[in-house]
C-alpha positions, 0 to 999 in steps of 0.5 A: 500500500505504501508503494501505491500511495507513493504512486498516487502522490506522484501522479497527483503532482503531475496532474497539479502541473496542468494549467488551471481551468478558466472556462468561467472566466473566459465566458465572462470575458466573452460576455464583457467583450460583447457588451463593450462592442455594443457600447462602442457601436452606440458611440459610432456614427451610423455611416461609420458603423455600417462601413466598419462593422464590429470591433475586429475592423477597428484601427488600434493606433496609439493616436486614435483616442486623441482623434475621436470624441471623448465618449467614443475614445473611452468606448474604444479603449474599453472594447480593446481591453475586453478583446485583449482579456478574452484573447488572453484567457482563450490562449490559456485554455488552449494551452490547458487543452494541449497539456491535457491531450499530451498527458491524457494517460495520467487521469485514468492511472490516478483514478485506478490507483485511488480505487485500488487503495480504497479497496485495500483499505476496505479489505484491511478494515474487514480483516482487522474487524474479524481479528480485533487485535488488542492495540486496535481495540485500545485505540478505537474501542469496540466495533460500533453496531451502526453501519456508518460507525462500523465503516468509520471504525474499519477505516481508522483500523486500516490506517493503523494497520498500514502504518504498523506494516509499513514501519515494522511496529510490533508493539502488542499494546501501543498501536502506533509505537513511539514518535519517529524521527524520520520526517516521512514516517512522522507524516504517516504517523500523524495521518493514522493519529488523525484517523484515530482522533476523528473516530474517537470524536465521533464516538464521543458525540454519539455517546453524548447523543445517546445519553441525552436521549436516555435523560429525556426519556427518563424525565418524560411524564409517565403518561407520555411514556405509556402513550400508545400502550394498550391497557389490560382492559383494552387487551382483554377486549 
């Protein structure tokens, strides 16, 4: 499982190098460019609009804003900036598409590794649930009765077992052994420790909920607790 996790992390690092998806920004930039073109068209003379058409035929010389009326100059600048922004984002998306096409194999490989890791964790959790070693019970407590609680218990147990198997921990009572000096091992130990703490927090929350329900039932008036029960005379018909 350690090798699979290393492969998962390696593939994840490669996938993270892909240019970010900016489709939403591109859609907004396209809409903004269209609105800017419409605003520019309203500032142009009717004859100029008919001859020049849309913004793609605009002349973009440096001295243009000084030769046109103020509002038209502002509208032209805004339309040009909107065009530049849209072109920039479109080029970014093209780079992203090219990267994804060149690295199309990474996604399926990553998903396969993730699925394999998930299957191995489930299998390890089921096996530990059957064996119930003392170091797991000492850290996680008994296996919960609920389906959700049992699933969480198995996941935490699988993290413990993976850590022990990876680093040769043989202590029969101490699940994770002593604090390691190696940085990578400390990170793996903390991952297992987090899984233990998370499960213990869930169990404490479940116990508190159960205690509140018992307290509520205990303080409920007797006639409410017995509501819905048939009395002897009703049972006798």
